[in-house]
N, C-alpha and C positions, 0 to 999 in steps of 0.2 A: 292480076298477079297474086300468087299465093303469098300469105304472110310468111316471113322468115323467122318469126318467133319460134323458139324451140328450147328443149332442155339444154342445159349447159354442163359440160363435164370439165372440171378443172383437174389437170393431171399433175401429180406430185412426182418430184424427183428426189431420190434418197441422197442426202448430202454426202460428199466425198472430199477427201483431201488429196490434192495433186502432189506429185513427187518433185515439184520444183525446188531448187536450192533456196534455203531461207534467206541467204544473202541477196539473191536475185529479187526476191519478193519484198524487200524493204521499200523499193519504189514500185508502186503498183497502181493499176486502174481497176475500179470495180464497176460492173455494168449489170443490167438485167436484160436477158434475151427473151423474146416473146415469139410465139407462133400460134396462129389460129387456123381453124378449118371448119367449114360448114359441110355437113354430110346429111344425106337423106337417111332416115332410120331404116333398118332392115328387118325389124320385127315389131309387131304390136301385141299387146297383152290386155285382156279384158276379163273382169270377173262378173259373171252373170249368175243370178240366183232367183229363188222363189220363196216367198213367205206364204204359208198356208195355215188355215184354221181347221180344227176338227173337234169332234165331241170327245175323242179319246187321244192319248198320246200317239198310238199307232196310226190312227186315221190321219192326223195332221202330218206326221212325218212321212207316211206313205205318199200323201199328195205332193209334198214338196220334193220327195226323192224321185217320183215318177217324172216330174217336169225336168229335173236336172238330168236324169238319164236320157231324156230326149235331146237336151242341149248337147250332151257329150256325143250322142250318135250323129247329130247334125255336123258337129265339128269334124268328126272322123270322115263323114261323107264329103266334106270340103277338102280332104287331104291332110288334115292335121294329124301328125303321128301321136300315138298314145302317150309318149314321154312329155308332150307339150299340153297335156290335159290333166289337170289335177284338182282334187277337192280343196276348196278354200275354207269352208266353214260348214258345220252342221250344228244347229241349235234347236232346243226344245224347251218350252216353258209353259207354265199354266197361264191361261188368259183370264182377264177380269173385265168387268164392265161396271160403270158407275150407275147407281140407282138412287133416285131422289125419294126419300121417305116423306110421309106427312110431317109438316112442320119445317120442311126445307133441309132436313139432314141428308147428306149424301154419303152413301156407303159403297164399298167395292164388293162385288159378288163374283164367284167363280163363273167363267164363261168359256169352257172348253180349254183347248190347248192351241198354242202357236208354235209352228215348226219352221225352220229355215234350212235351206241347203243351197250351197253356192259352189260353182266350179270356175277355175281360172283357165283360160285358153290362150295359148301363144300362137300367133299366126305369122308365118314368114311371108305368105301371100297377102299383103295388107289390103289388096283390092277386094278380098272376100269378106272383110270384117263387116261391112254394111249388110251383106247377105246373111251372115251368121246372126247379127243382132236382130234383123227382121224375123228370121225363122225362130229365134229364141223367144221373142215376144209373142209370136203366133202360137208357140207351144205352151204358153202360160207363164213365162218369166215375168216377174214384176220388180226385179232389182237389177240395176246395172251400176256397179260400184266404181266404175272409172275405166278409162282407156289410157294406156301408157305406150310410149314408143321408145325404142332404144336400139343399141347396137349389139349384135351377138358376139363380136370379138373386139371389145373396147381396148384390150391390151395391145393389139396390133396398132390401133390408131394412136394410143398413148406413146408407144415406142417411137413412131415416126415423128410425132410432134415434139418430143423431147430432143431428138436429133436436130430438128429444124430450129428449136429455141436455142440450142447450144451454138449452132452456126450463126444465128442472129446475134448472140452475145459476142462472138468473136468479131463479126463485122462491125458492131458498134464500138468495140474496144479499139479496133484498128483505125477507125475514123477519128476517134478522140485522140489517139496517140499521134496520128499524122497532123491533126490540127494544132497540137502542142509542140510539134517538131521533135517528137520522141519516136523511138522504135519499140514496137510491141514485142515483148518477150514471151517466155513459156507460161502456161497456165499454173496459177497458184492454188486456187480453190474453185470448186464448182458445187452448187447446192440448190436446194429448193428456194424459190424466191418468195415463199410465204403463201402459196396457194393452199386453200383449205381442202377438205374432203370433197370428193366428187358429188355434184348435185345429182339427184335421181333423174331418170328420163322424164320428159314432159308427161304430165298426167292431166287428163281432162275428165272432169266429172260429168256423168250423164244421168238423166233421170228417165224412168219408164212410166207410162208408155211414151214412145218417142215419135211416132209418125202414124199417119192414117194406115188402116189395114192394107197389107200387101206392098207398101212402099218401102223401098230399100233405104236404110238409114244412112245419110250422107256422113262420111268421115274424111277429114283432111289430115294427113300425117305431118305436114310441115317439114322442118329440118331440125337437126341437132347441131349446135355450135360447140366445138371443142376448143380448148385453149391450154397452153402450157407456158410456164415461166420458169426460168432458171437464173440464178445469180452466179456470176463468174468474176474472178479476180485474176488479172494478168500482170506479170512483171513488165516493167518498162525500162528502157535504157535511154540515156540522153542522145 
């Protein structure tokens, strides 16, 4: 059985004031409604790069850029649209090496240049991620900065969960009112129950090299758990 561990999205609701009569709301019940859902992610995102050394700035940057150009081409060959391929970082700096002098003194001396180039690829077909990583490593990639999974339309999921949480709040309030021999009245207030900002999609760090030559890199997407909470206050009548 695959683990159900996943990223968690906490969905916030903007507080509002219901238009119930103030007199009706002097007697009230306050509840918290909750709704949760577990979904499979519908996209994965990975940042792949190369760090290269060279005697000159141009030589080191050209080596890094050549490998990244190959990664981008491989992604396009797997059907990834250009809009889902983007440069993540380009770096260039002078390299140094430690030299031990007579007497044990250690000094740093120039040692060419180090360049880095990385590209972020978003894949809707998550089954192809393992192939992309394998091909990228074979092309010279030596950095994989992490794999994340998420939902392309989180707003749609949020809207549905907020409605479900509001219905749960009313069900809880009705049960409490019935238990007390009271009758549930109109809504007085409805607002956020204190959920924080959404957590980011699940991110899994990976290191390269990752597998024997030619072997597809195994990737498991898992699931994403979403939740929403709302606080509601209803008027009650004896």
